[in-house]
N, C-alpha and C positions, 0 to 999 in steps of 0.2 A: 304562636307562643301565648299561653295564658298566664298572665302575671298574677298568680296566686301568691299567697304568703307562706309557703310551706318551708319556713326555716332557711337553711343554707341555699336551697334551690333558688330562692328569690335573688340572693346575691349572685349566684352563678349566672342567672339570666342577665343581670346588669353587666357582669364582666363579659359575657358573650356579646352583648349588645355593643359594648365599647370596642372590643378586639375585632369586631366585623365578622364573626363566625356565622355560618349559615344557620338559620333558625326557622322555626315554624312562623307563619304570619302573625302579626300583632293585630287584634281586632278592637276597634272602637266604634261604638254605636252601630254594631252589626256589619261594619265594613272593614275589609283589610286596609291597613295603611302602611306607607313606607316607613322603615326604621332607619334612621341616620346612624352610620357607623364610620370609623376612619377610612373604610375602603371607598366610600362615596363622599368623603369629607374633603372640602377644598383646603388648599394650603392656608397656614395661618395668615391672617390679614390684619391690617391696622384698623383701629376704629375710625381713622380719618380717611379710609380709602372709600371714596364715593361710589366706585363701580361695584366694590364688594357690598357696600350698603344696599345698592339697588338690587343686587342679586340675592340679598338676605343672608349674607355669610358673615355677619358680624358676630363677635363673641358675646357671651352673656354680660350684662352691665355689672359693674363692681357694686358690692353692698354699700349702703350709706348708713354709717353708724358714727356717733360721737366718738372722737379720738380719746381713748382712755389708756394712759401710759402702762398701767399694771393690769391690762386685760386679762381676766381669768384664763389660764391656759387650757382649761377644759372648754372654753367658749371663744375661740379665735373668731375673727370677723366672718370667715367663710362659713363657720358653722351656725352662727347667729343668722346669716342670710338663708342658709338651708332650712333652719327651723321655721322661719317665717314663711318660706315657700311651702313647707309641709303643713303647718298648723295655723298659720294666719298671722296677721299684723301684730307684732309685739308679743307673740305666744311662743313658748318653748316646750309645751307639752300638748299631747294629742287632744282632738276633740273640736277645736275651733272656738270662736267667741260664742256661737250659739249654744254649745255644750256648757260653757262657763256660765252664761246668763241663765240657762234652764236650771243649772245646778243650785244656784243661790235662791231660786224662787221659794224654796221651802223655808227660807229665813225671812220671807215676806218683806223684801226690800221696799223702802219708801223714802221720800226726800228728807224726812225727819230723823231717819236712822243713820247709824254709822257702822261700817264693816271693816274688818281687818283681814288682809291676805298675808299669810306668813310664808308663802313661797312665790312672791310676786314676780321673780325673773326681771324682765325688762318692762313689766307693767302693763302689757296689753290687756289682761283681764281686768285689772284694776280700773283702768281708763274706760274699757268697754262697758262695765257694769255701771259705772257712774253715768255714762252717757245714756244708757238704757233706762235706768230707774231713777236717776237723780239722787241716789243714796250717796252720803259722804263716805269716801273710801280712803284707807290707808294701806299702803303696800309695804311690806318689809321683806327683805331678801338677804339670805346668809352669804351670798357672794358679793364682795364689795364691788367688783368690776360691773356685774350685772345691775346692782342697785344704782350705781352712778349713771348708767345709761338710761335706766328707768326714770330716775330723778330728772335728768336733763330733758328727756322725751316728754314727760308730764309738763314741765315748765314751758317747753317749746309749744305745746298744744294748749296752753292756757289753763292747765289743770294742776298747777303747783299746789293749790290749796284744797281742791276737792278730790284729788287723786294722787297725792304725793307718794313717792318710793324712797325708802331709806334702807341702810344696812343694819343688820343686827347680828350678834354672835349667839347662836343657839346654845352655847355652853354657859352663857351668862345672861340669859334672856330676863329682862325686867319690863313689865308692862303695867301701865297705870291701871288702878282698881276701878272696876265697874265703868269702863269707858265705852265699850262696844256693844251693839246688839247682836252681832254675829261675827264669828271668826271662822276662816276657811283656809284650806290649802289643797293643792293638787300634788300628789307624789312628793312630799318633802320631808316628813318626819322620819322616814326609814333609815336615813343616813345619820341621824343625831345620836350622840352617845347617851344622853340622859333624856329619853323621851318623856319620862315621868315628870321632869322639871318643866318641860314644854307644856304638858297638860296642866300642871299646877298654875302656870302663868296664864294659860287660856281661861282657866276657871276664875282666876283672880280679875282678869280684865273684862269679862262678861258681866253685863247687867243681869239682874234677876230675870229669868225667863229667856235668857239669850241662847243662842244657838252656836254649837261647834260642829262644823261639817268638814270632812277631809276624805280624800282618797289616799291609799298608801299600799306599798308593796309588803306583804306578809308571808310567812312561811305556813304551808298547809299543815305541817306537823313539827313538833320539836325534833332537835337532833340534826345530823348532817343532811343538808338538802340535795347533795349529790353534785357531781362534776359540772353538769350543765349550768346550774345555778351559781356555782363557784366561779365559773368562767365569766358569767355575766357580772357578778360582784366585783371581779377584778377590773373588767372593762369599765364599770361604772364607778370605780374607786369607792366601793362600800367597805369600810374598815370596821364599822361597829356591828355587833350582832343584830341580825333581824329578828323581830318578834313574830310570834304566831298571832293568828286572828283572835284567838282566845285571850292571849296576853294583853292585846290592845284593849279588848272589851273590858277585862278585868281591871286594868289601870284606870280607865274612864270611870267605872263604877265605884272604885275606891276613892275617887275624888269627888264623889256625890253628884256625878253626871247621870242624868237619866238617858240611857242609851236607847234611842228609838229605832235605829236602823244599823245593822252590821251585816252588810250584803256583799256576797262574792260577785264582782262585776268583771271578772277576768275576760269573758267572752266579748263583752261590750268594748273593753279597753283594746283588746287585740283587734277588733274590728275597726276601731278608730285609727289605730296605727297603720293598718294595711290601706285603709281608705286614703289616708294622707299621702302614702307613697304612690298609690295608683293615680291619685289626682295630680301629683308632681310629674310623674312620667307622661300623663296626658298632656300636660301643659308645655312640654318641650317640643320645639319645632325643629324638624330635620334641617341640618345645615347651620344651626345656630348655637350648638353646644361646643364649647372649647374643651381642650383636654383637661385643664386644671379643674374646671367644674365637674366633669365626668368622674375624675379621680376622687374628688371630695364626696360626691354623691355616693360613690361605692363605699367610701370609708364610713360615711354616716349610715349607710344601709347595713353594713356589717355590724355596727353598734346596735342598731335597733333589732336586727334580726337575732343577735345574741340574747336580747331581752325577751323577744317572742319565743325563742327556743326554751329559755328558762320557764316561761309561762306554760309552754306546751308540755314540759316535763311533769307538770302537776305539783311540783314541790313548791313553786312560787306562784302566789295568787295576788290579785289586786281587789282590795276591799274598799267599800264605801261605808263611812260611819256618819251618823247623825246623832248627836247628843245635845241635851239641853241642861242648863243650869236651873235648878228649882226656882220657881217664881218668888220665893221668900225664904228667908233663912229659917231653918228648923231650930226651934228653941229646945 
């Protein structure tokens, strides 16, 4: 069985893996390996069963997150745990911390500078970039539940001042004038109703010569994107209209941003998604995956494969933008 990412087939392989159906061998590092399924799975065992522990049959450990009473129903604890397994500690989007740190290098991070993340999630990138470059970080997140987790985690790690995370309402965004050297976000703005207002706020809060960098989902062409993209939008709860890549570029230019990069990075994004999933599957040990974890993994895979299918349709793209605020006001 070759775990390629060809849309629904990837999910079908996961289902077959769980149901114990006969499959072609899985290859890792050039060698066939045993695939654990319910047919060779031991009975459910207690985490206190020492004999089962010795045999390696314990279930997956429970995720450890701060208790949040109003946890965002899009991000139950099992899904946060799955995201960290896929993308890395504190990360909810593909690419890993190395991708995030490489991404912001174009903004020339340094200890005397300050950056703002407008899609901070639970703060993994905010904390990681601070640790890597010493830059003063601020994370803002439109989900109250995720922002609270990010805030608590930063405080717990002693980064409450250098990498704080807080909530904001994108429909009423207010940012302090000329505060940051750089603003960035990963796949965040596409869900917002008034994207122009967010770009206005970014322009206001940037210092002269400051950078705005972000990746986002855009339509390849105006009009109906087709059933595959509509299905993904439903699964991702996208209720506001998506913009085309040209609309984003025009909106930035209208706000006096100098757009340096507007690049289609769909292939790279797709590769990062599939790499995360293959790495997760490689990390699973036969005999140590319980039913609830396997079912949640399939649910999450279905969500991501809906996104990959939308990208593969050609109607949905991922773009990277790098724009700069002029170094001085034009008189």
